MARLUM-381308 format. One record per residue (C-alpha): residue number from 1; x, y, z. Coordinates in nm, 3 decimals. Each point is the difference from the previous one (the first is absolute). Layout:
N
- NUM,X,Y,Z
...
END
This chain:
368
- 1,0.000,0.000,0.000
- 2,0.284,0.235,0.097
- 3,0.191,-0.080,-0.321
- 4,-0.305,0.078,-0.216
- 5,-0.052,0.328,0.186
- 6,0.366,0.099,-0.049
- 7,-0.014,-0.092,-0.369
- 8,-0.312,0.210,-0.048
- 9,0.165,0.300,0.168
- 10,0.308,-0.030,-0.222
- 11,-0.216,-0.029,-0.311
- 12,-0.198,0.311,0.097
- 13,0.321,0.197,0.065
- 14,0.146,-0.097,-0.338
- 15,-0.328,0.076,-0.177
- 16,-0.011,0.340,0.172
- 17,0.354,0.078,-0.119
- 18,-0.083,-0.112,-0.355
- 19,-0.304,0.229,0.005
- 20,0.213,0.298,0.102
- 21,0.253,-0.066,-0.276
- 22,-0.275,-0.033,-0.261
- 23,-0.171,0.327,0.094
- 24,0.260,0.280,0.019
- 25,-0.274,0.259,0.062
- 26,-0.075,-0.164,0.334
- 27,-0.260,-0.232,0.149
- 28,-0.289,0.082,0.233
- 29,-0.134,-0.217,0.280
- 30,-0.313,-0.126,-0.186
- 31,0.220,-0.127,-0.285
- 32,0.217,-0.196,0.244
- 33,-0.303,-0.148,0.175
- 34,-0.148,-0.119,-0.326
- 35,0.318,-0.159,-0.131
- 36,0.142,-0.149,0.320
- 37,-0.321,-0.136,0.155
- 38,0.113,0.109,0.347
- 39,-0.167,0.179,0.292
- 40,0.051,0.375,0.035
- 41,0.182,-0.037,0.333
- 42,0.238,-0.266,-0.137
- 43,0.070,0.214,-0.306
- 44,0.100,0.299,0.214
- 45,0.231,-0.220,0.211
- 46,0.167,-0.125,-0.319
- 47,0.031,0.349,-0.152
- 48,0.143,0.150,0.317
- 49,0.255,-0.279,0.029
- 50,0.113,0.048,-0.361
- 51,0.010,0.380,0.047
- 52,0.232,-0.044,0.298
- 53,0.227,-0.223,-0.210
- 54,0.009,0.250,-0.288
- 55,-0.193,-0.212,-0.255
- 56,-0.311,0.222,0.008
- 57,-0.038,0.375,0.033
- 58,-0.288,0.244,0.028
- 59,0.052,0.367,-0.089
- 60,-0.306,0.119,0.193
- 61,-0.172,-0.136,0.309
- 62,-0.305,-0.122,-0.195
- 63,0.156,-0.004,-0.344
- 64,0.076,-0.284,-0.237
- 65,0.256,-0.262,0.089
- 66,0.301,-0.026,-0.233
- 67,0.307,-0.215,-0.037
- 68,0.268,0.094,0.254
- 69,0.371,0.043,-0.073
- 70,0.101,-0.357,0.086
- 71,-0.266,-0.142,-0.231
- 72,0.093,0.243,-0.279
- 73,0.363,-0.107,0.036
- 74,-0.110,-0.358,-0.077
- 75,-0.179,0.114,-0.315
- 76,0.298,0.199,-0.119
- 77,0.231,-0.297,0.035
- 78,0.205,0.187,0.262
- 79,0.081,-0.073,0.362
- 80,0.032,0.233,0.293
- 81,0.265,-0.040,0.263
- 82,-0.185,-0.090,0.321
- 83,0.063,0.333,0.171
- 84,0.014,0.238,-0.299
- 85,-0.369,0.087,0.000
- 86,-0.004,0.065,0.374
- 87,0.324,0.198,-0.024
- 88,-0.144,0.213,-0.281
- 89,-0.304,0.097,0.205
- 90,0.218,0.076,0.302
- 91,0.231,0.223,-0.205
- 92,-0.282,0.178,-0.183
- 93,-0.196,0.059,0.320
- 94,0.302,0.137,0.183
- 95,0.093,0.229,-0.291
- 96,-0.343,0.171,0.009
- 97,0.052,0.152,-0.347
- 98,-0.267,0.209,-0.171
- 99,0.036,-0.205,-0.320
- 100,-0.103,-0.361,-0.065
- 101,0.268,-0.270,0.041
- 102,-0.015,-0.327,-0.196
- 103,0.171,-0.338,0.011
- 104,0.027,-0.171,-0.340
- 105,0.143,-0.330,-0.120
- 106,0.110,-0.110,-0.348
- 107,-0.272,-0.176,-0.199
- 108,0.082,-0.100,-0.357
- 109,0.095,0.310,-0.199
- 110,-0.175,0.227,0.251
- 111,-0.022,0.050,0.373
- 112,-0.275,-0.102,0.241
- 113,-0.127,0.222,0.282
- 114,-0.014,-0.213,0.315
- 115,-0.045,0.267,0.270
- 116,-0.066,0.371,0.030
- 117,-0.004,0.248,0.284
- 118,-0.211,0.303,-0.080
- 119,0.147,0.344,0.053
- 120,-0.150,0.256,0.235
- 121,-0.068,0.266,-0.266
- 122,-0.363,0.071,-0.089
- 123,0.078,-0.055,-0.369
- 124,0.221,-0.308,-0.029
- 125,0.078,-0.297,-0.221
- 126,-0.202,-0.318,0.045
- 127,0.034,-0.324,-0.198
- 128,-0.242,-0.293,-0.030
- 129,0.105,-0.331,0.152
- 130,0.216,-0.204,-0.234
- 131,0.091,0.297,-0.222
- 132,0.256,-0.088,-0.268
- 133,0.261,0.262,-0.090
- 134,0.098,0.005,-0.370
- 135,0.360,-0.059,-0.121
- 136,0.075,0.372,-0.052
- 137,-0.096,0.095,0.359
- 138,0.248,0.089,0.274
- 139,-0.081,-0.308,0.216
- 140,0.087,-0.233,-0.288
- 141,0.317,0.192,-0.084
- 142,0.111,-0.017,0.364
- 143,-0.040,-0.378,-0.006
- 144,0.235,-0.051,-0.296
- 145,0.334,-0.165,0.071
- 146,0.167,0.211,-0.271
- 147,-0.196,0.327,-0.028
- 148,0.097,0.312,-0.191
- 149,0.327,0.166,0.104
- 150,-0.187,0.303,0.133
- 151,-0.202,-0.218,0.239
- 152,0.315,-0.175,0.122
- 153,0.168,0.335,0.058
- 154,-0.298,0.155,0.181
- 155,-0.099,-0.312,0.193
- 156,-0.368,0.044,-0.086
- 157,-0.248,0.002,-0.290
- 158,-0.249,0.277,-0.069
- 159,-0.300,-0.004,-0.234
- 160,-0.278,0.247,-0.076
- 161,-0.358,-0.086,-0.093
- 162,-0.292,0.223,-0.101
- 163,-0.096,0.067,0.362
- 164,0.271,-0.145,0.225
- 165,0.372,-0.057,0.041
- 166,0.169,-0.311,0.137
- 167,0.339,-0.009,0.172
- 168,0.132,-0.355,0.041
- 169,0.299,-0.142,0.184
- 170,0.110,-0.364,-0.001
- 171,-0.011,-0.232,0.299
- 172,0.294,-0.242,-0.022
- 173,0.044,-0.322,0.192
- 174,0.377,0.010,-0.060
- 175,0.026,0.379,-0.011
- 176,0.060,-0.002,-0.377
- 177,-0.269,-0.181,-0.203
- 178,-0.366,0.116,0.033
- 179,-0.261,-0.250,0.121
- 180,-0.272,0.259,0.076
- 181,-0.050,0.374,-0.025
- 182,-0.112,0.273,0.234
- 183,-0.205,0.261,-0.183
- 184,-0.124,0.346,0.089
- 185,-0.295,0.121,-0.207
- 186,-0.114,0.364,0.003
- 187,-0.246,0.214,-0.197
- 188,0.180,0.173,-0.285
- 189,-0.119,0.349,0.099
- 190,0.180,-0.034,0.334
- 191,0.333,-0.114,-0.142
- 192,0.323,0.183,-0.072
- 193,0.376,-0.020,0.053
- 194,-0.042,0.113,0.359
- 195,-0.243,-0.288,0.063
- 196,0.249,-0.247,-0.150
- 197,0.274,0.122,0.233
- 198,-0.237,-0.001,0.295
- 199,-0.109,-0.362,-0.039
- 200,0.299,-0.170,-0.164
- 201,0.223,-0.036,0.304
- 202,-0.287,-0.118,0.223
- 203,-0.111,-0.255,-0.258
- 204,0.357,-0.118,-0.047
- 205,0.034,-0.059,0.373
- 206,-0.318,-0.209,-0.004
- 207,0.114,-0.207,-0.300
- 208,0.337,-0.059,0.164
- 209,-0.155,-0.112,0.329
- 210,-0.240,-0.234,-0.181
- 211,0.299,-0.145,-0.187
- 212,0.180,-0.039,0.331
- 213,-0.297,-0.194,0.140
- 214,0.028,-0.240,-0.293
- 215,0.362,-0.068,0.089
- 216,0.196,0.265,-0.193
- 217,0.331,0.104,0.156
- 218,0.015,0.313,-0.216
- 219,-0.228,0.212,-0.218
- 220,0.167,0.102,-0.325
- 221,-0.247,-0.102,-0.276
- 222,0.167,-0.098,-0.329
- 223,0.341,0.119,0.129
- 224,0.236,-0.281,0.104
- 225,0.285,0.254,0.025
- 226,-0.043,0.336,0.174
- 227,0.157,0.317,-0.135
- 228,0.216,0.216,0.224
- 229,-0.248,0.286,-0.032
- 230,-0.280,-0.210,0.150
- 231,0.190,-0.039,0.330
- 232,0.174,0.337,0.014
- 233,-0.027,0.153,0.346
- 234,-0.192,0.321,0.065
- 235,-0.168,0.150,0.305
- 236,-0.378,-0.002,0.047
- 237,-0.174,0.323,0.095
- 238,-0.264,0.012,0.274
- 239,-0.293,-0.054,-0.241
- 240,0.171,-0.301,-0.161
- 241,0.087,-0.137,0.343
- 242,-0.358,0.036,0.123
- 243,-0.135,-0.164,-0.317
- 244,0.237,-0.294,0.050
- 245,-0.086,-0.042,0.368
- 246,-0.374,0.008,-0.072
- 247,0.025,-0.338,-0.174
- 248,-0.014,-0.323,0.206
- 249,0.375,-0.041,0.050
- 250,0.107,-0.188,0.311
- 251,0.239,0.188,0.230
- 252,0.280,-0.169,0.190
- 253,0.023,0.146,0.347
- 254,0.326,-0.028,0.195
- 255,0.027,0.059,0.373
- 256,0.217,-0.116,0.291
- 257,-0.062,-0.278,0.247
- 258,0.075,0.068,0.369
- 259,0.336,-0.182,-0.039
- 260,0.100,0.240,-0.281
- 261,-0.033,-0.247,-0.289
- 262,-0.201,0.109,-0.308
- 263,-0.355,-0.115,-0.069
- 264,-0.163,0.033,-0.345
- 265,-0.366,-0.066,-0.082
- 266,-0.222,0.064,-0.308
- 267,-0.291,0.238,0.068
- 268,-0.280,0.178,-0.181
- 269,0.054,0.374,-0.013
- 270,-0.193,0.320,-0.062
- 271,0.175,0.328,-0.092
- 272,-0.178,0.334,0.045
- 273,0.272,0.214,-0.158
- 274,0.181,0.060,0.330
- 275,-0.030,-0.314,0.213
- 276,-0.032,-0.376,-0.034
- 277,-0.268,-0.197,0.183
- 278,0.048,-0.370,0.078
- 279,-0.204,-0.249,0.201
- 280,0.094,-0.300,0.212
- 281,-0.217,-0.289,0.111
- 282,-0.037,-0.029,0.375
- 283,0.303,-0.178,0.145
- 284,0.234,0.071,-0.294
- 285,0.354,0.014,0.138
- 286,0.111,0.288,-0.221
- 287,-0.274,0.221,0.148
- 288,0.137,-0.072,0.347
- 289,0.351,0.080,-0.121
- 290,-0.115,0.340,-0.131
- 291,-0.153,0.087,0.337
- 292,0.346,-0.048,0.155
- 293,0.209,0.151,-0.283
- 294,-0.196,0.210,-0.255
- 295,0.286,0.029,-0.251
- 296,-0.104,-0.165,-0.326
- 297,0.087,-0.031,-0.369
- 298,-0.230,-0.077,-0.294
- 299,0.084,-0.129,-0.347
- 300,-0.257,-0.016,-0.282
- 301,0.097,-0.107,-0.352
- 302,-0.127,-0.155,-0.324
- 303,0.187,-0.299,-0.147
- 304,-0.024,0.104,-0.368
- 305,0.089,0.310,-0.205
- 306,-0.012,0.289,0.058
- 307,0.114,-0.143,0.337
- 308,-0.144,0.271,0.224
- 309,0.110,-0.003,0.363
- 310,-0.063,0.191,0.318
- 311,0.217,-0.014,0.311
- 312,-0.107,0.177,0.319
- 313,0.141,0.030,0.352
- 314,-0.181,0.150,0.294
- 315,-0.195,-0.066,0.318
- 316,-0.321,-0.193,0.059
- 317,-0.269,0.133,0.234
- 318,-0.287,-0.220,0.128
- 319,-0.340,0.143,-0.087
- 320,-0.340,0.004,0.162
- 321,-0.318,-0.035,-0.207
- 322,-0.063,0.374,0.022
- 323,0.341,0.073,-0.156
- 324,-0.095,-0.156,-0.335
- 325,-0.222,0.132,-0.281
- 326,-0.309,-0.217,0.027
- 327,0.141,-0.177,0.305
- 328,0.185,-0.331,0.000
- 329,-0.286,-0.166,-0.187
- 330,0.037,0.259,-0.274
- 331,0.372,-0.073,-0.034
- 332,-0.059,-0.375,-0.005
- 333,-0.270,0.039,-0.264
- 334,0.226,0.210,-0.222
- 335,0.291,-0.241,0.031
- 336,-0.210,-0.310,-0.056
- 337,-0.168,0.158,-0.301
- 338,0.334,0.099,-0.149
- 339,0.177,-0.331,0.053
- 340,-0.291,-0.246,-0.029
- 341,-0.262,0.195,-0.194
- 342,-0.260,-0.033,0.276
- 343,-0.108,0.169,0.321
- 344,0.122,-0.115,0.338
- 345,-0.212,-0.210,0.231
- 346,0.270,-0.026,0.268
- 347,-0.080,0.150,0.342
- 348,0.216,0.305,0.072
- 349,0.043,-0.116,0.359
- 350,0.259,-0.257,-0.113
- 351,0.224,0.249,-0.184
- 352,0.261,0.258,0.096
- 353,0.076,0.290,-0.235
- 354,0.319,0.206,-0.027
- 355,0.079,0.329,-0.172
- 356,0.354,0.007,-0.137
- 357,0.147,0.349,-0.024
- 358,0.294,-0.008,-0.245
- 359,0.323,0.180,0.090
- 360,0.124,-0.079,-0.351
- 361,-0.166,-0.132,-0.314
- 362,0.169,-0.088,-0.329
- 363,-0.193,-0.096,-0.315
- 364,0.143,-0.094,-0.338
- 365,-0.035,-0.233,-0.294
- 366,0.258,-0.204,-0.192
- 367,0.337,-0.134,0.103
- 368,0.300,0.168,-0.160
END
């Protein structure tokens, strides 16, 4: 009896997925009920389970159900790394850009949209589920293993349509060869050279971190050998430093143990333009060390060109909830959103926060 019930459930799930693939415009509840011969309550359980797994999506609360990114990846003959989809949503959510961000995979001679994160602007780009980008589009160009020399030199592809512009950067499992692309799409009337400069570095950081999550030890698309100019050292000004520190880079905090030996620990950090804020879980040894000796150093860096780095030395001061904008919960929410792409649910009572006041701060990019 149990085996028959399990077989029926599997058959219904497969039939539901086939229905979604057949009807790209979406499927409503009455259509599912007619085709699957299932109760309404059982159907909703099945749909919610598949939505959680990424095989089904629903643009609006009572809208049509459509094929989700994992199901569309099957149809396109492509495969997603287990954590790439989750990592994309975390990165896009933390970036909080006004323009729409897309994740695309190669599919034949084109590229398949598998996930999108809508921008915050009132007028923004929006693509239907399973949208296929044509060969001449920026997403497809960014997925080529041997693209045009200009794309290799720039590190990105750019294409203009009648109403929108797409900026695409490759995601590389080995740091060199594209396996996916990160795409920013914006209305054409809102675009210009200043917008390119504004978004390019942020998008490049996201593509590099996604590549890193896939196992890349570097991020130099299409460039097995780096030129001297790409790693030439130059100082970062305060605006460039703040822009760098606003991304989810882990800081390494160094302090002293009571016996005088060094202690180094990775921490999340927030920079307000003058001070760093860090948090420690209750009972963390390094927090106890700072209460005895507040002298501290921080190092924040990126492992790929342009190799930006920030070194700071100063003193750490323990903070009360009233000393923080939005309280300790506010700080935890901002940090968790930046690093994980979601709000914090951790009770503030179990955390200790410190403000680090730098005595010196050096920021630069490159090596030589």
